[in-house]
C-alpha positions as CSV (number, residue, x, y, z in Angstrom):
1,M,-41.8,221.3,157.5
2,Y,-45.9,221.3,156.7
3,G,-45.1,218.8,153.2
4,Y,-42.6,222.0,151.8
5,E,-39.9,220.4,150.1
6,A,-36.5,222.1,149.3
7,K,-35.6,222.4,146.1
8,D,-32.0,223.1,145.9
9,L,-29.1,225.1,148.6
10,N,-31.0,228.5,146.4
11,D,-34.3,227.9,147.5
12,P,-36.1,230.8,149.6
13,C,-36.3,228.9,152.7
14,V,-33.3,227.7,152.7
15,K,-31.8,230.9,151.9
16,A,-33.5,232.7,154.5
17,A,-32.6,230.5,156.9
18,D,-29.1,230.3,156.6
19,D,-28.7,234.2,155.9
20,S,-30.7,234.4,159.1
21,N,-28.0,232.1,160.9
22,L,-25.2,234.1,159.8
23,I,-26.5,237.3,161.3
24,G,-28.2,235.7,164.2
25,A,-24.5,233.8,164.9
26,T,-22.7,237.3,164.7
27,L,-24.6,238.7,167.3
28,L,-24.1,236.1,169.9
29,L,-20.3,236.2,169.8
30,P,-19.1,237.4,173.1
31,G,-18.2,241.5,173.1
32,N,-20.0,241.8,169.8
33,N,-22.2,244.7,170.5
34,F,-22.9,247.0,173.1
35,I,-26.0,245.5,174.3
36,D,-23.9,242.8,176.3
37,V,-22.7,245.7,178.6
38,M,-25.4,247.6,178.7
39,P,-28.8,245.8,178.0
40,I,-31.0,249.3,177.6
41,L,-29.0,249.5,174.2
42,A,-31.3,247.1,173.3
43,K,-34.1,249.5,173.4
44,V,-32.4,251.9,171.1
45,P,-34.1,252.6,167.2
46,A,-32.6,251.4,164.4
47,W,-32.2,254.7,162.9
48,V,-29.3,255.7,165.3
49,P,-25.8,256.0,164.3
50,G,-24.0,252.8,165.7
51,A,-27.3,250.9,166.5
52,K,-25.8,248.1,164.1
53,S,-26.9,244.9,166.6
54,V,-30.5,246.3,166.4
55,R,-30.8,246.8,162.8
56,A,-28.9,242.8,163.0
57,A,-31.8,241.7,165.1
58,A,-34.9,243.1,162.7
59,E,-32.7,241.7,160.1
60,V,-33.0,238.2,161.8
61,K,-36.4,238.5,162.5
62,K,-37.7,239.3,159.2
63,L,-35.6,236.5,157.7
64,T,-37.2,234.1,160.4
65,E,-40.8,235.3,159.8
66,K,-40.0,234.9,155.8
67,M,-38.7,231.5,156.4
68,K,-41.7,230.3,158.7
69,T,-44.5,232.1,155.8
70,I,-42.8,230.2,152.6
71,P,-44.1,226.8,154.0
72,M,-47.2,227.7,154.6
73,Q,-48.4,229.8,152.1
74,Q,-47.3,226.9,149.6
75,L,-50.1,224.7,152.1
76,E,-52.2,226.9,151.5
77,K,-52.0,227.1,147.8
78,K,-51.6,223.1,148.1
79,M,-55.2,223.1,150.3
80,V,-56.9,225.5,147.8
81,S,-56.1,223.8,145.0
82,K,-57.1,220.1,146.4
83,F,-60.1,221.2,147.8
84,R,-61.1,222.8,144.5
85,D,-60.7,219.3,143.0
86,R,-63.0,217.9,145.3
87,H,-66.0,219.4,145.3
88,L,-69.7,217.6,145.3
89,I,-70.3,218.3,141.2
90,S,-66.8,217.1,140.1
91,P,-68.0,213.9,140.0
92,M,-70.8,214.7,138.3
93,T,-69.5,216.9,135.7
94,S,-67.3,214.0,134.3
95,L,-70.4,211.9,133.5
96,Y,-71.3,214.6,130.6
């Protein structure tokens, strides 16, 4: 995605995606959380004792955002470096 190539399985983007899937899968299991029984419990603040599902969902959201921003940041760095190399004066400076 965006020209991002993961170097190995310990790559930060791959790690974030894997962790997000592992945590998210536990939330989707039937009967694993009380939100399935009482959907209003999804609105409970994360600091409330027993709000394990709410904290897990917040962690999945954070990991998903990290997974999306890592390739985008790398693309921005590539674009800036290519733009810096291709400015108007660079061909002229190589003549002198």
